[in-house]
C-alpha positions as CSV (number, residue, x, y, z in Angstrom):
1,M,-25.1,108.2,53.9
2,N,-22.0,106.1,54.5
3,I,-21.8,102.9,52.6
4,C,-19.1,100.3,52.8
5,F,-18.4,97.9,49.8
6,S,-16.2,94.9,49.8
7,A,-15.0,93.4,46.6
8,S,-14.8,89.7,45.8
9,R,-12.2,90.4,43.2
10,L,-9.6,93.1,42.4
11,M,-11.2,96.1,40.7
12,K,-9.9,99.1,38.9
13,V,-10.4,102.4,40.6
14,S,-12.6,103.5,37.7
15,E,-14.9,100.5,38.3
16,V,-15.2,101.3,42.0
17,R,-16.0,104.9,41.2
18,R,-18.6,103.9,38.7
19,L,-20.3,101.5,41.1
20,C,-20.3,104.1,43.9
21,Q,-21.8,106.7,41.6
22,Q,-24.6,104.2,40.5
23,M,-25.4,103.4,44.1
24,R,-25.6,107.1,45.1
25,E,-27.9,107.9,42.2
26,N,-30.1,104.9,42.6
27,P,-31.0,103.8,46.2
28,A,-33.2,101.0,44.9
29,L,-30.2,99.4,43.3
30,L,-28.3,99.7,46.5
31,L,-31.1,97.9,48.4
32,A,-31.3,95.1,45.8
33,T,-27.5,94.6,45.9
34,E,-27.6,94.5,49.7
35,L,-30.5,92.0,49.8
36,K,-28.7,89.7,47.3
37,A,-25.5,89.8,49.4
38,K,-27.4,89.0,52.6
39,E,-29.1,86.1,50.8
40,E,-25.8,84.7,49.8
41,L,-24.4,85.0,53.3
42,Y,-27.5,83.3,54.8
43,K,-27.2,80.4,52.3
44,R,-23.5,79.9,53.3
45,F,-24.4,80.1,57.0
46,L,-27.1,77.5,56.6
47,Q,-24.8,75.3,54.6
48,K,-22.1,75.5,57.3
49,E,-24.6,74.7,60.0
50,K,-25.8,71.6,58.2
51,T,-22.2,70.3,57.7
52,A,-21.4,71.1,61.4
53,S,-24.4,69.3,62.7
54,A,-23.8,66.3,60.4
55,S,-20.2,65.9,61.7
56,T,-21.4,66.3,65.3
57,L,-23.9,63.5,64.8
58,A,-21.3,61.3,63.2
59,V,-18.9,61.8,66.2
60,A,-21.7,61.2,68.8
61,N,-22.7,57.8,67.3
């Protein structure tokens, strides 16, 4: 199984290796991490849509 991680901060190689090993050994942890990341992205997406629609309404009036 190929998995791609992206980091929100700089990490040491040992940290990345440890995280990858944990994910390989525990697929449930991988699923939980993926769901949390998707939830965060969805929240940001909804927030951007709200601000975009609010600015569009302000321009239209």
